[in-house]
C-alpha positions, 0 to 999 in steps of 0.5 A: 500500500502507499506509505503516505496514505493516512488510514482511519485518522479522519476525525483526528485530522478534522479536529486538528484542522478545525483548531488551525482554522479558528484564527487564534492561538491554540494548544493541543495534546496528543498521547498514545502508546509507541508505534500507534502512529502519532508521528505519522499522523502529525506528519500527514495531517496538514496537507500542503501547509508548512509546519515545524516538527521537532522530535525530542530524543531520550537524552538530556534536556540541554541537548534537546534544547540545543537541537530544537534551536538548531532544527528551527534555524534550518527550517526557518532560515533564520540565524538562531543560536542555542546560546541565545535561548538558554531557558525553556521560557526563552525557547517557547517565547521564540516558538510562539513569536516566530515570524512565519507564514500564517497559520503557524503549526509547531509540533513538539513530539515526544515532549516528555523527553524535554525533562528527565522526570515527571516533576521536571516536565511539569516545570518545563510545562509551567514555563510554557504556561507562563509564555502563554499567559504573557501578552502576544499577538492573537495570530493563527497558531497551533502548538501540538504537544505529543508523547508516548508516555501516556500517563505523564503527558495526560497529567499535564492537563489534569487538575493541578497540572501546569497546563490545566484548562489550557488545551483546546483539544486533547486526544489519546490515539488508539490502535486500529480496529479490525476494519482499519487494520484490514486495510493495511494488510495485503490479504483480500480473504476476510479470514486472513484479515481476521487472523492477521488482526488476531496475531498482529493487533491494530498497531500500525507499525507492526502491520507495516512490516508485513511483506505483501508478497508472502502468505500470512504464515510466512509473515508470522514466522519471520516477524513474530517467531524468528529470534530477530523478528522485527515485530517480536523485538518491538514487543519484547522491548515495549515495556522497557521503554515505558516511562517510569516502569520499574521491575519490568520482569514482573510486568512481563510475567503478569502479561504471561499469566493473563495470556495463559488463561489466569484472569482473576487476581488470585490466580495471577498471583499464584502463577507469577509467584507474588503476593495478592496485595495492593502492589499487585493491584497497582501493577495490574492497574498500571498495565490497564492504563497503559493499554496492555490489559483490560479489566472486565467484570460481568455485565451489571456486576456488583461494585465489589465483584471480582475483576477479570483481566484480559489482554487488550493487545492481540500482538502481546497476547500472541507473543505471551501465548506462543512466543515466550513459552517457545523461546528455547525451542526457537533458539534451536529450530526453524520458526516454520517448524515451531509454527507448524507444531506449536502454533498452527494447531492451536490457532482456532482456539486462540482466535475465539477470544479475538473474534469476540473483539471483532464481533463487537467492533464490527457491530459498532462500525456497521451500526449506522449503515444497517440502522442497528440500535446503539450500544450503551455498554458492551460486556459478557457474562460468565457464571453458574446456574442454580445447579452450579452448571457453567454459563458463558454468554459471549455478548451482552450489551445494554442498548440505548433504548433500554433493551438488552442484546445478547449473542454468541460468537463462533470462530468456525470453519463450517456453517453452524447449525441451529443448536448454537441458537438453542444452546444460547437461549437455554443459557439465557433461561438458566441465567434468568432462573439464577436471578440475573435481571439482564437475562430476564430482559434478554428473553423479552421478545423485542430483545435482539440476538446477535450471532457472529460466525466466521464460517457462516450459518446453516441455510435454516439458521436465521429462519429458526432463530427468528422464529423465537420472536427476537430480532436476529442479526447473523454475520459471517466474516464476509459480512463483517468485512463488507464495505 
């Protein structure tokens, strides 16, 4: 694909250009994990308009200050010397007063590196705030602060932060959903697109490494399994690069435990060999805030109900599920053989959870096109009935009109039959008998049923499901990837 094409980020571009066209000084904050595409966005958002972008390096503030002035001198053609701008206040005064064509666009990328720690960065931001408060011409000017230290950057705008109330727009850039990730991959077949999303996730940098001439298995072996695999190395060093994250080995072990199926805190503690205490809660919470894990509770769960943790990033889940346990084996054998014996036979089971994510994202993406009711809250439900028999509902959602949508998700290769529908209704009845209010709502005739099946449905599936009196939505992979 054309490497200059900006995928998906239409809303971000629209907001940035809106600020630019307001004709006044404007300040924006853009945060997001590494490799998610912040710099690419900020290099392609402006069309033909000139802009100055400085990317700070992980070095000393003094070296960054000098480099910024030298880069600005080259960009503007002005005689600017670092020794004439010895403080950050003088640097920001220069930037905001720069004589250049209007509207002026300045991007300070990896802003967190302008200091060595969070308190020092707050002092740098305070210097910027002092300049912003000073008298200056009300010219069209947009200053964008961007950075990958998400918590540190977002703290700048929070209550008590040095730039609290200053930002005219702030945004955390997220990885692509299944659809936009699919536009980056070199495969037309929906199953291959879904598998690629399940293995590489939605991080643009990972997807950009795919060889368009190679099949998915070969790309996975080269990028994810091989000792020098490009994406494998990025994943293995990701936590090391998170600002302020100490004891990286324990954080990696927590991800490994969750990826292996330990979802509750006590199980995670036992697998990793740590105490189930406040320290563990803090570490898990940190991984949630950074976007590596997500915390889940059953739909309508009590406030004190146990939290279940799940991997929020498919690439990290694949790495912890398949690569880390096979590290020694990958040192001795070819990635192709490890793929054939240790990965490929388990991919269908692995994709079950990833396909649930695709099903939810697909509903939201196509809701307007198909006139579907809006979802207020997505969830799922795991528990037992009155006889202590297991119940697992893949999809449970509160709709904006008060109804409850439920459904089942199957990563199948052959069309599913009506038994899936009957089993789903049976679990709803058992959950309702066990006192679950949402299940009673889901059994009402106007409550929609949503079935997502990768391999499609038997010819009579939708007719039988609709005969239960519920509105029924049946989507295969082809439907989910339909334009």
